[in-house]
C-alpha positions as a Markdown table, in Angstrom:
| # | Residue | x | y | z |
|---|---|---|---|---|
| 1 | Met | 4.6 | -25.2 | 18.1 |
| 2 | Val | 3.3 | -21.8 | 19.1 |
| 3 | Asp | 5.7 | -18.9 | 19.1 |
| 4 | Lys | 6.5 | -18.0 | 22.7 |
| 5 | Thr | 7.0 | -14.3 | 21.8 |
| 6 | Met | 3.3 | -13.9 | 20.8 |
| 7 | Pro | 0.9 | -12.2 | 23.1 |
| 8 | Ile | -0.5 | -14.7 | 25.6 |
| 9 | Glu | -4.0 | -14.3 | 24.3 |
| 10 | Ser | -3.0 | -15.2 | 20.8 |
| 11 | Arg | -1.1 | -18.2 | 21.9 |
| 12 | Glu | -4.0 | -19.5 | 24.0 |
| 13 | Thr | -6.4 | -19.0 | 21.2 |
| 14 | Leu | -4.3 | -21.1 | 18.8 |
| 15 | Ile | -3.7 | -23.8 | 21.4 |
| 16 | Gln | -7.4 | -24.0 | 22.1 |
| 17 | Leu | -8.4 | -24.1 | 18.5 |
| 18 | Arg | -6.2 | -27.2 | 17.9 |
| 19 | Gly | -8.2 | -29.2 | 20.5 |
| 20 | Thr | -11.7 | -27.8 | 20.2 |
| 21 | Asn | -14.6 | -28.9 | 18.2 |
| 22 | Glu | -16.2 | -25.5 | 18.4 |
| 23 | Phe | -14.8 | -24.4 | 15.0 |
| 24 | Asn | -16.3 | -27.0 | 12.7 |
| 25 | Phe | -16.3 | -25.5 | 9.2 |
| 26 | Asp | -19.0 | -26.7 | 6.8 |
| 27 | Asn | -16.5 | -28.6 | 4.7 |
| 28 | Ala | -12.8 | -29.1 | 4.2 |
| 29 | Asp | -12.8 | -26.6 | 1.4 |
| 30 | Thr | -13.8 | -23.6 | 3.5 |
| 31 | Tyr | -11.4 | -20.7 | 3.1 |
| 32 | Leu | -10.8 | -17.9 | 5.6 |
| 33 | Gly | -11.0 | -15.4 | 2.8 |
| 34 | Asp | -11.0 | -15.6 | -1.0 |
| 35 | Phe | -8.8 | -17.9 | -3.0 |
| 36 | Asp | -6.7 | -15.1 | -4.3 |
| 37 | Ala | -5.9 | -11.6 | -3.1 |
| 38 | Ala | -7.3 | -9.8 | -6.2 |
| 39 | Ser | -10.8 | -11.4 | -5.7 |
| 40 | Glu | -10.8 | -10.7 | -2.0 |
| 41 | Trp | -10.0 | -7.0 | -2.5 |
| 42 | Asn | -12.4 | -6.7 | -5.4 |
| 43 | Asn | -15.3 | -8.4 | -3.6 |
| 44 | Asp | -15.1 | -6.8 | -0.2 |
| 45 | Ile | -12.4 | -4.1 | 0.1 |
| 46 | Glu | -13.3 | -3.1 | 3.7 |
| 47 | Asn | -13.0 | -6.6 | 5.1 |
| 48 | Ala | -9.9 | -7.2 | 3.0 |
| 49 | Arg | -8.3 | -4.1 | 4.6 |
| 50 | Lys | -9.3 | -5.3 | 8.1 |
| 51 | Ser | -7.8 | -8.7 | 7.5 |
| 52 | Phe | -4.5 | -7.2 | 6.2 |
| 53 | Leu | -1.6 | -7.8 | 8.6 |
| 54 | His | 1.0 | -5.0 | 8.5 |
| 55 | Ile | 4.2 | -7.0 | 8.3 |
| 56 | Ser | 7.6 | -5.2 | 8.2 |
| 57 | Ser | 7.9 | -5.8 | 4.4 |
| 58 | Tyr | 4.8 | -3.6 | 3.9 |
| 59 | Glu | 6.2 | -0.8 | 6.0 |
| 60 | Gln | 9.5 | -1.0 | 4.2 |
| 61 | Phe | 7.8 | -0.8 | 0.8 |
| 62 | Leu | 6.1 | 2.4 | 1.8 |
| 63 | Asp | 9.6 | 4.1 | 1.5 |
| 64 | Glu | 9.6 | 6.3 | -1.6 |
| 65 | Ser | 12.9 | 4.8 | -2.7 |
| 66 | Lys | 11.7 | 1.2 | -2.6 |
| 67 | Leu | 10.6 | 0.4 | -6.2 |
| 68 | Ile | 10.6 | -3.4 | -6.4 |
| 69 | Leu | 8.6 | -5.8 | -4.3 |
| 70 | Leu | 9.7 | -9.4 | -4.5 |
| 71 | Gly | 7.9 | -12.5 | -3.1 |
| 72 | Arg | 6.9 | -16.0 | -4.0 |
| 73 | Thr | 3.4 | -16.8 | -5.1 |
| 74 | Gly | 1.0 | -16.4 | -2.1 |
| 75 | Thr | 3.3 | -14.4 | 0.1 |
| 76 | Gly | 1.2 | -11.2 | -0.3 |
| 77 | Lys | 2.5 | -9.1 | -3.2 |
| 78 | Thr | -1.0 | -8.3 | -4.6 |
| 79 | Ser | -2.3 | -7.7 | -1.1 |
| 80 | Ile | 0.4 | -5.2 | -0.3 |
| 81 | Leu | -0.2 | -3.3 | -3.5 |
| 82 | Arg | -4.0 | -3.3 | -2.9 |
| 83 | Cys | -3.5 | -2.1 | 0.7 |
| 84 | Phe | -1.0 | 0.5 | -0.4 |
| 85 | Glu | -3.6 | 1.8 | -2.9 |
| 86 | His | -6.4 | 1.8 | -0.3 |
| 87 | Asp | -4.3 | 3.6 | 2.3 |
| 88 | Val | -3.3 | 6.3 | -0.2 |
| 89 | Lys | -6.9 | 6.8 | -1.3 |
| 90 | Thr | -8.2 | 7.0 | 2.3 |
| 91 | Arg | -5.3 | 9.1 | 3.5 |
| 92 | Ala | -4.4 | 6.5 | 6.1 |
| 93 | Gly | -1.0 | 6.8 | 7.8 |
| 94 | Asn | 1.6 | 9.2 | 6.5 |
| 95 | Leu | 1.5 | 8.2 | 2.8 |
| 96 | Arg | 2.3 | 11.4 | 0.9 |
| 97 | Tyr | 0.8 | 10.7 | -2.5 |
| 98 | Asp | -2.0 | 12.7 | -4.1 |
| 99 | Tyr | -3.2 | 10.2 | -6.7 |
| 100 | Val | -2.8 | 6.5 | -7.1 |
| 101 | Ile | -3.8 | 3.7 | -9.5 |
| 102 | Asn | -3.1 | -0.1 | -9.2 |
| 103 | Tyr | -2.5 | -1.4 | -12.7 |
| 104 | Asp | -2.4 | -5.1 | -13.4 |
| 105 | Phe | 0.0 | -5.6 | -16.2 |
| 106 | Ser | -0.4 | -9.4 | -16.1 |
| 107 | Glu | -2.8 | -9.8 | -19.1 |
| 108 | Met | -0.8 | -7.5 | -21.3 |
| 109 | Leu | 2.5 | -9.2 | -20.4 |
| 110 | Ser | 1.2 | -12.6 | -21.1 |
| 111 | Lys | 0.1 | -11.4 | -24.6 |
| 112 | Ile | 3.4 | -9.7 | -25.3 |
| 113 | Val | 5.5 | -12.7 | -24.2 |
| 114 | Asp | 3.5 | -14.8 | -26.7 |
| 115 | Tyr | 3.8 | -12.1 | -29.4 |
| 116 | Glu | 7.3 | -13.0 | -30.5 |
| 117 | Asn | 7.2 | -10.8 | -33.6 |
| 118 | Ile | 7.2 | -7.7 | -31.3 |
| 119 | Ile | 10.3 | -8.2 | -29.3 |
| 120 | Ser | 12.4 | -10.9 | -30.9 |
| 121 | Ala | 15.1 | -8.3 | -31.9 |
| 122 | Pro | 17.6 | -7.1 | -29.3 |
| 123 | Gln | 17.4 | -3.5 | -30.5 |
| 124 | Val | 13.8 | -3.4 | -29.3 |
| 125 | Ser | 14.7 | -3.5 | -25.6 |
| 126 | Ile | 15.4 | 0.2 | -25.2 |
| 127 | Lys | 12.3 | 1.1 | -27.3 |
| 128 | Leu | 10.2 | -1.2 | -25.1 |
| 129 | Val | 11.0 | 1.0 | -22.2 |
| 130 | Glu | 9.8 | 4.0 | -24.2 |
| 131 | Ser | 6.6 | 2.1 | -25.2 |
| 132 | Phe | 5.8 | 1.2 | -21.6 |
| 133 | Glu | 6.5 | 4.8 | -20.6 |
| 134 | Val | 4.0 | 6.1 | -23.2 |
| 135 | Met | 1.4 | 3.7 | -21.9 |
| 136 | Ile | 1.9 | 4.7 | -18.3 |
| 137 | Asn | 1.9 | 8.4 | -19.2 |
| 138 | Thr | -1.3 | 8.0 | -21.2 |
| 139 | Ile | -2.9 | 6.0 | -18.3 |
| 140 | Val | -2.0 | 8.9 | -15.9 |
| 141 | Met | -3.5 | 11.4 | -18.3 |
| 142 | His | -6.7 | 9.3 | -18.6 |
| 143 | Thr | -6.9 | 8.8 | -14.8 |
| 144 | Leu | -6.5 | 12.5 | -14.0 |
| 145 | Tyr | -9.0 | 13.6 | -16.6 |
| 146 | Asn | -11.7 | 11.0 | -15.9 |
| 147 | Gln | -11.3 | 9.7 | -12.4 |
| 148 | Tyr | -10.0 | 12.8 | -10.6 |
| 149 | Gly | -12.1 | 15.4 | -12.5 |
| 150 | Gln | -9.2 | 17.3 | -14.0 |
| 151 | Thr | -11.3 | 18.3 | -17.0 |
| 152 | His | -9.6 | 21.6 | -17.4 |
| 153 | Leu | -6.6 | 19.8 | -19.0 |
| 154 | Glu | -7.5 | 20.8 | -22.6 |
| 155 | Lys | -4.3 | 19.5 | -24.2 |
| 156 | Val | -4.7 | 16.2 | -22.4 |
| 157 | Lys | -8.3 | 16.0 | -23.6 |
| 158 | Lys | -7.2 | 16.7 | -27.2 |
| 159 | Tyr | -4.6 | 13.9 | -27.1 |
| 160 | Leu | -7.0 | 11.4 | -25.6 |
| 161 | Thr | -9.6 | 12.3 | -28.1 |
| 162 | Glu | -7.2 | 11.9 | -31.0 |
| 163 | Gln | -6.3 | 8.4 | -29.8 |
| 164 | Gly | -10.0 | 7.5 | -29.2 |
| 165 | Leu | -9.4 | 7.1 | -25.4 |
| 166 | Ile | -11.3 | 10.0 | -23.9 |
| 167 | His | -14.3 | 8.0 | -22.7 |
| 168 | Ile | -13.0 | 4.5 | -22.3 |
| 169 | Arg | -13.4 | 2.6 | -19.1 |
| 170 | Gly | -10.3 | 0.8 | -18.0 |
| 171 | Phe | -7.0 | 0.8 | -19.8 |
| 172 | Ser | -7.4 | -2.1 | -22.3 |
| 173 | Ser | -7.9 | 0.3 | -25.2 |
| 174 | Ile | -4.5 | 1.9 | -24.4 |
| 175 | Val | -2.8 | -1.4 | -24.5 |
| 176 | Arg | -4.7 | -2.4 | -27.7 |
| 177 | Leu | -3.0 | 0.5 | -29.5 |
| 178 | Phe | 0.3 | -1.3 | -29.0 |
| 179 | Phe | -0.9 | -4.6 | -30.5 |
| 180 | Gln | -2.6 | -2.8 | -33.3 |
| 181 | Ala | 0.6 | -1.1 | -34.3 |
| 182 | Ala | 2.4 | -4.4 | -34.2 |
| 183 | Glu | -0.3 | -6.0 | -36.4 |
| 184 | Asp | 0.0 | -3.1 | -38.9 |
| 185 | Met | 3.7 | -3.8 | -39.4 |
| 186 | Lys | 3.6 | -7.6 | -39.2 |
| 187 | Gly | 5.3 | -9.1 | -42.1 |
| 188 | Thr | 5.9 | -5.8 | -43.8 |
| 189 | Phe | 9.7 | -6.1 | -43.7 |
| 190 | Gly | 10.2 | -9.7 | -42.7 |
| 191 | Glu | 10.1 | -11.2 | -39.2 |
| 192 | Tyr | 13.3 | -9.5 | -37.8 |
| 193 | Ala | 12.6 | -6.0 | -39.2 |
| 194 | Ser | 8.9 | -6.2 | -38.4 |
| 195 | Ser | 9.6 | -6.8 | -34.7 |
| 196 | Val | 11.6 | -3.6 | -34.6 |
| 197 | Ala | 9.2 | -1.7 | -36.8 |
| 198 | Ser | 6.2 | -2.7 | -34.7 |
| 199 | Val | 7.5 | -1.0 | -31.6 |
| 200 | Tyr | 8.7 | 2.1 | -33.5 |
| 201 | Asn | 5.3 | 2.2 | -35.2 |
| 202 | Phe | 3.5 | 2.3 | -31.9 |
| 203 | Ile | 5.7 | 5.0 | -30.6 |
| 204 | Ser | 5.3 | 7.0 | -33.8 |
| 205 | Lys | 1.5 | 6.7 | -33.6 |
| 206 | Ala | 1.2 | 7.4 | -29.9 |
| 207 | Thr | 3.7 | 10.3 | -29.6 |
| 208 | Ser | 2.3 | 12.9 | -31.9 |
| 209 | Val | 2.8 | 16.6 | -31.3 |
| 210 | Ser | -0.3 | 16.6 | -29.2 |
| 211 | Tyr | 1.2 | 13.9 | -27.0 |
| 212 | Tyr | 4.1 | 16.0 | -26.0 |
| 213 | Glu | 1.9 | 19.0 | -25.5 |
| 214 | Ala | -0.4 | 16.9 | -23.3 |
| 215 | Leu | 2.7 | 15.6 | -21.4 |
| 216 | Glu | 3.9 | 19.1 | -20.7 |
| 217 | Glu | 0.4 | 20.1 | -19.4 |
| 218 | Leu | 0.4 | 16.9 | -17.3 |
| 219 | Tyr | 3.7 | 17.7 | -15.7 |
| 220 | Ala | 2.5 | 21.2 | -14.9 |
| 221 | Ala | -0.7 | 19.8 | -13.3 |
| 222 | Leu | 1.5 | 17.5 | -11.2 |
| 223 | Gln | 3.7 | 20.2 | -9.9 |
| 224 | Asn | 4.2 | 19.7 | -6.2 |
| 225 | Lys | 2.0 | 16.6 | -6.5 |
| 226 | Lys | 2.7 | 12.9 | -6.5 |
| 227 | Phe | 1.0 | 10.4 | -8.8 |
| 228 | Leu | 1.7 | 6.8 | -7.8 |
| 229 | Ile | 1.4 | 3.8 | -10.2 |
| 230 | Leu | 1.5 | 0.4 | -8.6 |
| 231 | Ile | 2.3 | -2.3 | -11.2 |
| 232 | Asp | 1.2 | -5.9 | -10.6 |
| 233 | Thr | 2.6 | -8.6 | -12.8 |
| 234 | Leu | 2.4 | -12.3 | -13.6 |
| 235 | Asn | 3.2 | -14.9 | -10.9 |
| 236 | Glu | 5.0 | -17.2 | -13.3 |
| 237 | Tyr | 7.4 | -16.6 | -16.1 |
| 238 | Asn | 9.1 | -18.7 | -18.7 |
| 239 | Phe | 12.7 | -17.6 | -18.3 |
| 240 | Glu | 13.7 | -19.8 | -21.2 |
| 241 | Lys | 12.1 | -17.3 | -23.5 |
| 242 | Ala | 14.3 | -14.2 | -24.4 |
| 243 | Glu | 11.0 | -12.2 | -24.7 |
| 244 | Thr | 10.4 | -12.7 | -21.0 |
| 245 | Ile | 13.7 | -11.3 | -19.9 |
| 246 | Thr | 13.5 | -8.4 | -22.3 |
| 247 | Ile | 10.0 | -7.4 | -21.0 |
| 248 | Ile | 10.9 | -7.6 | -17.3 |
| 249 | Lys | 14.1 | -5.7 | -17.7 |
| 250 | Ala | 12.2 | -3.0 | -19.6 |
| 251 | Leu | 9.7 | -2.7 | -16.7 |
| 252 | Ile | 12.4 | -2.5 | -14.1 |
| 253 | Ser | 14.3 | 0.0 | -16.1 |
| 254 | Leu | 11.2 | 2.1 | -16.5 |
| 255 | Cys | 10.6 | 2.2 | -12.7 |
| 256 | Phe | 14.1 | 3.6 | -12.2 |
| 257 | Lys | 13.6 | 6.0 | -15.0 |
| 258 | Tyr | 10.5 | 7.4 | -13.3 |
| 259 | Tyr | 12.3 | 7.5 | -10.0 |
| 260 | Asn | 15.2 | 9.4 | -11.5 |
| 261 | Asn | 12.8 | 11.9 | -13.0 |
| 262 | Arg | 10.4 | 12.1 | -10.0 |
| 263 | Gln | 10.4 | 15.9 | -10.2 |
| 264 | Asn | 7.8 | 15.4 | -12.9 |
| 265 | Gly | 5.4 | 14.0 | -10.3 |
| 266 | Ile | 5.1 | 10.4 | -11.5 |
| 267 | Tyr | 6.2 | 7.5 | -9.3 |
| 268 | Thr | 6.1 | 3.7 | -10.0 |
| 269 | Lys | 6.4 | 0.6 | -7.9 |
| 270 | Ile | 6.4 | -2.9 | -9.2 |
| 271 | Ala | 5.7 | -6.4 | -7.7 |
| 272 | Leu | 7.6 | -9.3 | -9.2 |
| 273 | Pro | 8.1 | -13.0 | -8.3 |
| 274 | Ser | 11.2 | -13.5 | -6.1 |
| 275 | Glu | 12.9 | -15.8 | -8.7 |
| 276 | Val | 13.2 | -12.6 | -10.9 |
| 277 | Tyr | 15.9 | -11.5 | -8.4 |
| 278 | Arg | 18.3 | -14.3 | -9.4 |
| 279 | Arg | 17.5 | -14.1 | -13.1 |
| 280 | Leu | 17.2 | -10.4 | -13.9 |
| 281 | Ile | 17.6 | -7.8 | -11.2 |
| 282 | Thr | 21.4 | -8.3 | -10.8 |
| 283 | Lys | 21.7 | -7.7 | -14.6 |
| 284 | Val | 19.9 | -4.4 | -14.6 |
| 285 | Pro | 22.2 | -1.3 | -14.3 |
| 286 | Gly | 21.9 | 0.7 | -11.2 |
| 287 | Lys | 21.9 | 0.1 | -7.5 |
| 288 | Gln | 18.7 | -1.9 | -7.7 |
| 289 | Gln | 19.3 | -4.0 | -4.6 |
| 290 | Gly | 18.9 | -1.0 | -2.4 |
| 291 | Asn | 15.6 | -0.2 | -4.0 |
| 292 | Thr | 14.2 | -3.7 | -3.5 |
| 293 | Val | 12.0 | -5.2 | -0.7 |
| 294 | Thr | 11.7 | -9.0 | -0.3 |
| 295 | Ile | 8.6 | -10.2 | 1.5 |
| 296 | Gln | 9.5 | -12.0 | 4.6 |
| 297 | Trp | 7.2 | -13.5 | 7.3 |
| 298 | Thr | 8.3 | -14.3 | 10.8 |
| 299 | Thr | 6.7 | -17.1 | 12.8 |
| 300 | Lys | 5.0 | -14.6 | 15.1 |
| 301 | Gln | 3.5 | -12.8 | 12.1 |
| 302 | Leu | 2.2 | -16.0 | 10.6 |
| 303 | Phe | 0.5 | -16.9 | 13.8 |
| 304 | Cys | -1.0 | -13.4 | 14.1 |
| 305 | Phe | -2.1 | -13.7 | 10.5 |
| 306 | Ile | -3.9 | -16.9 | 11.2 |
| 307 | Ala | -5.5 | -15.5 | 14.3 |
| 308 | Leu | -6.6 | -12.4 | 12.4 |
| 309 | Arg | -8.1 | -14.4 | 9.6 |
| 310 | Leu | -10.1 | -16.6 | 12.1 |
| 311 | Tyr | -11.2 | -13.4 | 13.9 |
| 312 | Ala | -12.4 | -11.8 | 10.7 |
| 313 | Trp | -14.1 | -15.0 | 9.5 |
| 314 | Cys | -16.0 | -15.3 | 12.8 |
| 315 | Gln | -17.0 | -11.7 | 12.6 |
| 316 | Arg | -18.4 | -12.1 | 9.0 |
| 317 | Gln | -20.1 | -15.4 | 9.7 |
| 318 | Asn | -21.4 | -14.5 | 13.2 |
| 319 | Ala | -19.6 | -17.7 | 14.4 |
| 320 | Pro | -19.1 | -18.3 | 18.1 |
| 321 | Met | -15.8 | -17.1 | 19.6 |
| 322 | Phe | -14.1 | -17.7 | 22.9 |
| 323 | Ala | -15.2 | -15.3 | 25.6 |
| 324 | Phe | -11.9 | -13.5 | 26.0 |
| 325 | Trp | -11.5 | -13.2 | 22.2 |
| 326 | Arg | -14.7 | -11.2 | 22.0 |
| 327 | Thr | -12.8 | -8.3 | 23.7 |
| 328 | Phe | -10.5 | -8.0 | 20.7 |
| 329 | Ala | -10.7 | -5.5 | 17.8 |
| 330 | Tyr | -9.0 | -5.6 | 14.4 |
| 331 | Asp | -6.4 | -3.1 | 15.5 |
| 332 | Asp | -5.2 | -5.5 | 18.2 |
| 333 | Phe | -3.6 | -7.6 | 15.6 |
């Protein structure tokens, strides 16, 4: 049933599409886009941006105080993060951030969840927040120095050089430091002690005197600036494992820690599966519910999204369109 609140043109288009043979795709497996959002944005960012529908959840998540984005698999979490990143970089709208990176934590999280030696002890939870904070700060330093040309940051350069990170591409080497520290301590004091010692060992190695000097220089460089880190995560979690709960609680706590210290210029936003809300968010201290956006689609938005996808597909494939539809532009959706 077509939503009667839709523009008449969109309703007519969808009604006609149901009864026409004009849109015969090559096979039943034809997609009006890539199979997943990450591939779509990686392969063709301009078309992905054109095909993005600004639902109200996206507009809400733009609010600086909204730190957590919740949604079931396929509802658009990754697309919202990618569009957010694109709009900041292209200075679209009124987004007041000077720098942005979209960091996919999923591979690292899947490894940590399976690495039970690291986080099997309850005392590790607080130190995990500190470990993730060191990783994020180091990623910000690396991004400012390498991608944004802030090569005058001598103390940042010194720290990155000491850690062997100055010329790396991507952030895998930064994460690798964490696992190497865990391997160094594995079995040294027994399973329980080594899980604690692993995290402490990483923090000890990563937070030398030069780290704090670089961090001070970083905060000075970000004075009156805003650096946004968008954190994407796994779509599925095994909540039967204590490690999973510990990790997600640490990431959520970290987002609030950055927000409470936003005078330093670093902001974080994180996307999580909606089932996390029931399992974890209500257990994390703070007024987290007021800082959360849950992705919701109205019937009208779903129909507009389908129409937009068909329009974009026809444009890319040079497929025939109804005469009145040819008068449309992407912004009409």
